[in-house]
C-alpha positions as CSV (number, residue, x, y, z in Angstrom):
1,M,-14.8,-3.7,-23.2
2,Q,-17.7,-5.3,-21.4
3,S,-21.3,-3.7,-22.2
4,Q,-22.7,-1.5,-19.3
5,E,-26.0,-3.5,-19.4
6,A,-23.9,-6.9,-18.8
7,I,-22.1,-5.3,-16.1
8,R,-25.3,-4.2,-14.5
9,Q,-26.9,-7.5,-14.8
10,R,-23.8,-9.3,-13.1
11,R,-23.7,-6.6,-10.4
12,E,-27.5,-7.3,-9.7
13,A,-27.0,-11.0,-9.9
14,S,-24.2,-11.1,-7.4
15,I,-25.0,-11.8,-3.8
16,W,-22.1,-9.7,-2.8
17,T,-23.9,-6.7,-4.1
18,K,-26.2,-6.9,-1.1
19,I,-23.5,-8.1,1.5
20,H,-20.6,-5.8,0.8
21,P,-22.3,-2.6,1.7
22,I,-22.9,-4.0,5.4
23,F,-19.3,-4.2,5.7
24,A,-18.5,-0.9,3.8
25,I,-21.0,1.2,5.8
26,G,-20.2,-0.6,9.1
27,Q,-16.5,0.3,8.5
28,L,-17.5,3.9,7.7
29,G,-19.6,4.1,10.9
30,V,-16.9,2.6,13.1
31,F,-14.4,5.0,11.4
32,L,-16.4,8.1,12.3
33,F,-17.0,6.8,15.9
34,S,-13.2,6.2,16.1
35,L,-12.3,9.4,14.6
36,V,-14.5,11.2,17.3
37,L,-12.6,9.1,19.8
38,L,-9.1,10.1,18.3
39,V,-10.2,13.6,18.7
40,L,-11.2,13.2,22.2
41,Y,-7.9,11.5,22.8
42,F,-6.1,14.5,21.5
43,L,-8.3,16.7,23.8
44,H,-7.2,14.3,26.7
45,V,-10.9,13.2,27.2
46,V,-10.5,9.3,26.4
47,P,-7.5,7.1,26.9
48,F,-5.8,5.8,24.0
49,A,-6.9,2.2,24.8
50,E,-10.4,3.2,23.7
51,V,-9.2,4.5,20.4
52,H,-7.2,1.3,20.0
53,L,-10.2,-0.8,20.6
54,S,-12.2,1.1,18.0
55,V,-9.3,0.6,15.5
56,L,-9.6,-3.1,16.0
57,I,-13.1,-3.2,15.4
58,K,-12.8,-1.0,12.3
59,I,-10.1,-3.4,11.1
60,V,-12.6,-6.3,11.4
61,F,-15.2,-4.3,9.4
62,M,-12.3,-3.4,6.9
63,I,-11.4,-7.1,6.2
64,G,-15.0,-8.0,5.6
65,A,-15.3,-5.1,3.1
66,V,-12.1,-6.2,1.5
67,V,-13.0,-10.0,1.1
68,T,-16.6,-9.3,0.2
69,G,-15.6,-6.5,-2.1
70,S,-13.1,-8.9,-3.9
71,L,-15.8,-11.6,-4.2
72,W,-18.1,-8.9,-5.7
73,E,-15.4,-7.7,-8.1
74,H,-14.8,-11.3,-9.4
75,D,-18.5,-11.9,-9.9
76,V,-19.0,-8.7,-11.7
77,Y,-15.7,-8.1,-13.6
78,G,-14.0,-11.6,-13.5
79,K,-11.2,-10.5,-11.3
80,W,-10.6,-10.9,-7.6
81,W,-8.6,-7.7,-7.3
82,F,-7.5,-4.9,-9.5
83,A,-10.1,-5.1,-12.2
84,H,-9.6,-2.3,-14.8
85,E,-12.9,-0.6,-13.7
86,F,-12.0,-0.6,-10.0
87,F,-8.0,-0.4,-10.4
88,I,-7.9,3.1,-8.5
89,E,-10.4,2.0,-5.8
90,D,-8.3,-1.1,-5.1
91,V,-5.0,0.7,-5.1
92,M,-6.5,3.0,-2.3
93,T,-8.0,0.2,-0.5
94,A,-4.6,-1.7,-0.6
95,N,-3.0,1.4,1.0
96,V,-5.6,1.9,3.5
97,F,-5.2,-2.0,4.4
98,A,-1.3,-1.7,4.4
99,L,-1.5,1.3,6.8
100,H,-3.7,-0.5,9.2
101,I,-1.4,-3.6,9.1
102,A,1.5,-1.2,9.9
103,Y,-0.5,0.1,12.8
104,L,-1.1,-3.4,14.1
105,V,2.6,-4.2,13.8
106,A,3.7,-1.0,15.3
107,F,1.3,-1.7,18.3
108,Y,1.8,-5.4,18.9
109,G,5.3,-5.8,17.4
110,F,7.3,-2.9,18.6
111,H,5.5,-1.5,21.6
112,A,6.6,1.9,20.4
113,D,5.5,5.4,21.9
114,T,1.8,6.2,21.7
115,R,2.6,8.9,19.4
116,A,3.9,6.6,16.7
117,Y,0.6,4.7,16.8
118,V,-1.3,7.9,16.4
119,A,0.8,9.1,13.6
120,I,0.2,5.8,11.7
121,L,-3.5,6.0,12.6
122,C,-3.7,9.7,11.4
123,V,-2.1,8.9,8.1
124,A,-4.4,5.7,7.8
125,Y,-7.5,7.5,8.4
126,C,-6.6,10.5,6.0
127,V,-6.1,7.9,3.3
128,Y,-9.3,6.0,4.3
129,G,-11.2,9.4,3.9
130,L,-9.8,9.8,0.5
131,N,-10.6,6.3,-0.3
132,V,-14.4,6.9,0.8
133,A,-14.5,10.1,-1.2
134,Q,-13.2,8.4,-4.2
135,Y,-15.5,5.6,-3.9
136,I,-18.7,8.0,-3.5
137,V,-17.5,9.8,-6.8
138,S,-17.2,6.3,-8.5
139,H,-20.5,5.3,-7.2
140,M,-22.1,8.4,-8.5
141,R,-20.5,8.0,-11.8
142,T,-21.8,4.3,-12.0
143,R,-25.4,5.4,-11.0
144,A,-25.3,8.2,-13.8
145,Q,-24.0,5.5,-16.4
146,D,-26.8,3.2,-15.3
147,Q,-29.5,6.0,-15.7
148,T,-28.0,6.9,-19.2
149,S,-28.2,3.2,-20.2
150,E,-31.8,3.0,-19.0
151,K,-32.7,6.2,-21.0
152,I,-31.0,4.9,-24.2
153,A,-32.7,1.5,-23.7
154,A,-36.0,3.0,-23.4
């Protein structure tokens, strides 16, 4: 088991600690905007083409977040993906990624009915929402551990 202090030091030393949040927060922002567009699509206010464009932008941010997150995880925990400390987060992220890929395959590969795209997108967005919630809980836990370590060290 790695010491919390060693992990904290590697986290602070990694360049990806500063870069990854740009993609993660960017993806969250695009997700929220896309979610609003999806609701407006359901209300027949915007065409699906606008929702689709927002999904493509979200996927770009998601790829950036996955790549920088993997680089960060390697710097901090020595594994590119599925480090013990981030296993559940990575499983959730892999599911979100797979669902977005399924959306792209359906859209560009099968030219299905728009309802199929929307259904996949709704599932992907629900899983992404759970992923974000789970990440926030994990981040809060990490901060609490850091504060406890600082108190013990002082």
